C-alpha positions as MATLAB code, in Angstrom:
seq = 'MDEFKLSFMNHFNELDKDACVLLALEALKNNEITIPVLYEEILRPALYSIDTSIGREDSIWIEHVKTSIIKTVVESVYPFVIELKKHVKPLGIKVVLACPEREYHEVGLRMVADFFSLNGYEAIFVGTNTPREQVYYAIASNSPKYAAISVTDYYLLFEAQRMINRIKEMTGGKVTVMVGGNAFRSNSISVAKIGGDIYLNSYEDIVNLRAGEEK';
ca = [
      -0.122   -0.122   -0.063;
       2.845    2.437    0.909;
       4.566    1.997   -2.388;
       1.544    2.199   -4.135;
       0.597    5.579   -2.618;
       4.066    7.072   -3.290;
       3.905    5.821   -6.680;
       0.323    7.433   -7.109;
       1.454   10.700   -5.562;
       4.810   10.925   -7.508;
       2.490   10.431  -10.837;
      -0.217   12.755   -9.321;
       2.516   15.672   -8.833;
       3.676   15.727  -11.998;
       0.220   16.201  -13.106;
       0.383   12.564  -15.157;
      -3.443   11.520  -15.589;
      -2.642    8.774  -17.870;
      -0.524    7.184  -15.153;
      -2.485    7.828  -12.132;
      -5.602    6.099  -13.930;
      -3.787    3.405  -15.294;
      -2.160    2.474  -11.510;
      -5.551    2.554   -9.967;
      -7.121    0.365  -12.543;
      -4.236   -2.064  -12.361;
      -4.163   -2.141   -8.700;
      -7.867   -2.832   -8.683;
      -7.619   -5.465  -11.338;
      -5.032   -7.398   -9.218;
      -7.131   -7.161   -5.725;
      -4.395   -4.959   -4.216;
      -6.804   -2.359   -3.144;
     -10.512   -1.799   -2.734;
     -12.473    0.913   -4.074;
     -12.998    2.164   -0.252;
      -9.142    2.079    0.134;
      -8.728    3.849   -2.827;
     -10.925    6.453   -2.291;
     -10.016    6.940    1.153;
      -6.600    6.379    1.625;
      -4.941    7.712   -1.781;
      -7.569    9.956   -3.454;
      -8.833   11.694   -0.652;
      -5.528   12.809    0.745;
      -4.546   13.464   -2.721;
      -7.419   16.071   -2.921;
      -6.456   17.331    0.508;
      -2.825   17.914   -0.843;
      -3.857   20.022   -3.450;
      -2.466   23.539   -2.390;
      -3.160   26.633   -3.947;
      -2.320   29.029   -1.108;
       1.154   30.405   -2.119;
      -0.671   33.688   -2.960;
       0.102   33.376   -6.975;
      -2.836   33.554   -9.540;
      -0.707   30.965  -11.746;
      -1.181   28.498   -9.392;
      -5.050   27.737   -9.617;
      -4.865   26.070  -12.872;
      -2.818   23.129  -10.879;
      -5.793   22.499   -8.605;
      -8.118   22.357  -11.538;
      -5.474   19.730  -13.224;
      -5.063   17.641  -10.247;
      -8.742   17.896   -9.347;
      -9.740   16.861  -12.854;
      -6.921   13.904  -12.308;
      -8.816   12.386   -9.327;
     -12.573   12.982  -11.361;
     -10.962   10.850  -14.177;
      -9.564    8.088  -11.542;
     -13.239    7.870  -10.034;
     -15.209    7.772  -13.207;
     -12.588    5.414  -14.750;
     -12.972    2.623  -12.010;
     -16.877    3.019  -11.931;
     -16.933   -0.602  -13.586;
     -15.500   -2.006  -10.620;
     -18.474   -0.316   -8.669;
     -20.602   -1.681  -11.018;
     -19.365   -5.351  -10.518;
     -19.382   -4.776   -6.583;
     -22.997   -3.650   -6.633;
     -24.014   -7.513   -8.047;
     -23.121   -8.882   -4.776;
     -24.840   -6.606   -2.493;
     -28.424   -7.013   -1.633;
     -30.324   -3.681   -2.473;
     -31.882   -1.732    0.300;
     -34.776   -0.023   -1.727;
     -33.553    3.187   -0.045;
     -32.774    6.296   -2.426;
     -30.142    9.323   -1.242;
     -30.170   12.310   -3.325;
     -26.367   13.818   -3.224;
     -25.751   17.523   -4.101;
     -23.718   20.559   -3.510;
     -25.315   23.674   -2.727;
     -25.039   26.902   -5.074;
     -21.965   28.300   -6.004;
     -20.117   25.242   -4.670;
     -18.029   23.720   -7.382;
     -15.950   20.759   -5.237;
     -18.058   17.886   -6.166;
     -15.402   14.824   -6.599;
     -15.595   14.084   -2.615;
     -19.363   13.602   -2.822;
     -18.871   11.707   -6.475;
     -16.996    9.154   -4.032;
     -19.503    9.243   -1.382;
     -22.088    8.347   -3.958;
     -20.513    4.947   -4.907;
     -19.966    4.181   -1.359;
     -23.519    4.408   -0.880;
     -23.942    1.965   -4.014;
     -21.828   -0.652   -2.765;
     -23.859   -0.447    0.666;
     -27.442   -1.242   -1.362;
     -28.606    2.159   -1.435;
     -29.786    3.839   -4.729;
     -27.611    6.864   -4.747;
     -28.712    9.810   -7.226;
     -25.836   11.903   -7.761;
     -27.015   15.860   -8.666;
     -23.675   17.152   -8.074;
     -21.831   20.475   -7.668;
     -23.594   24.086   -7.911;
     -26.790   23.181   -7.444;
     -29.940   25.868   -7.027;
     -31.859   24.648   -3.534;
     -35.391   24.471   -5.395;
     -33.615   22.187   -8.012;
     -32.475   19.993   -5.045;
     -36.166   19.591   -3.783;
     -37.450   18.795   -7.155;
     -34.688   15.641   -7.404;
     -36.404   14.878   -4.089;
     -39.892   15.295   -5.042;
     -39.073   13.486   -8.107;
     -37.383   10.466   -6.294;
     -39.010   10.470   -2.663;
     -35.455    9.420   -0.946;
     -34.747    8.666    2.348;
     -31.813   10.601    2.744;
     -30.355   13.775    1.144;
     -26.100   14.232    1.300;
     -25.175   17.821    0.995;
     -21.360   18.377    0.561;
     -19.860   21.569    1.726;
     -15.996   22.360    0.595;
     -15.746   26.282    1.176;
     -16.592   27.580    4.813;
     -18.361   30.899    3.349;
     -21.100   28.326    1.410;
     -22.340   27.385    4.496;
     -24.787   29.676    5.035;
     -26.187   28.621    1.639;
     -26.362   24.887    2.347;
     -28.295   26.012    5.606;
     -30.852   27.628    3.489;
     -30.882   24.585    1.268;
     -31.234   22.122    4.241;
     -34.075   24.545    5.625;
     -35.861   24.420    2.191;
     -35.654   20.401    2.140;
     -37.065   20.290    5.632;
     -39.783   22.953    4.881;
     -41.050   21.084    1.723;
     -41.187   17.652    2.813;
     -42.029   18.466    6.474;
     -39.147   16.965    8.079;
     -39.174   13.654    6.417;
     -36.300   13.393    5.020;
     -33.140   12.863    6.811;
     -30.036   15.579    5.979;
     -26.524   14.258    5.983;
     -23.672   16.777    5.560;
     -20.050   16.367    4.687;
     -17.284   17.790    3.235;
     -13.757   19.898    4.098;
     -16.038   22.776    5.789;
     -16.737   20.545    8.656;
     -13.410   18.611    9.271;
     -12.629   21.108   12.067;
     -15.777   22.734   12.477;
     -18.227   20.202   13.556;
     -20.447   22.206   15.505;
     -21.673   23.711   12.415;
     -23.385   20.302   11.412;
     -26.070   20.976   13.435;
     -26.100   24.738   13.424;
     -26.951   24.394    9.701;
     -29.589   21.430   10.535;
     -27.561   18.786    9.584;
     -29.059   15.637   10.835;
     -26.040   13.217   10.224;
     -22.293   13.772    9.682;
     -20.669   11.773    7.422;
     -16.799   11.520    7.245;
     -15.651    7.949    6.296;
     -16.903    4.438    4.130;
     -17.521    3.202    7.645;
     -20.025    5.673    8.782;
     -22.262    4.469    5.794;
     -21.596    1.154    6.550;
     -22.963    1.272   10.003;
     -25.529    3.366    8.713;
     -26.703    0.045    6.439;
     -26.501   -1.997    9.643;
     -28.895    0.240   11.042;
     -31.409   -0.061    8.477;
     -30.715   -3.739    8.612;
     -32.038   -3.906   12.212;
];
């Protein structure tokens, strides 16, 4: 695992998308890693390592390229998710996953969608920069048990709160709202403050959620 991670990060920092994708595919094919391990121990730290805080305008493009690499890896390994889903008993429970308006970081939420799928949930990935009315329409159309809202930028917590309030108002509180993302990593008090019912931080959280559904 350490060798794989080192190799991946070397390619990642060199902005070598092809090498990153091929490395991930080969490791999964050879059963050297699992999807949860790839996402949580390789891709998530890679996302967190992206640093554009050096104060140079010409560094933002690097963040975009690196984010694109992670996104491509996630999409490329989706056939493995499809195969694994065949061996998981469906729960018959839907989850709508979205980001608040003006939130353009969706890769983490995309990985969470796969985590839900791997645990028998029907994941409906709406994704980035979603107006709160559109999230409500998605909920009204699909009748999910859960709505998962991801926030990366702290300044968007208020917009997330408005989205959550809208969901609860229009559903009479029947939809449980989950929140996650970088905005909560060292700011867990904000979960309840913006109206979140559950904080998701790991694959294990979703495994435990499924266990609770089956009781």
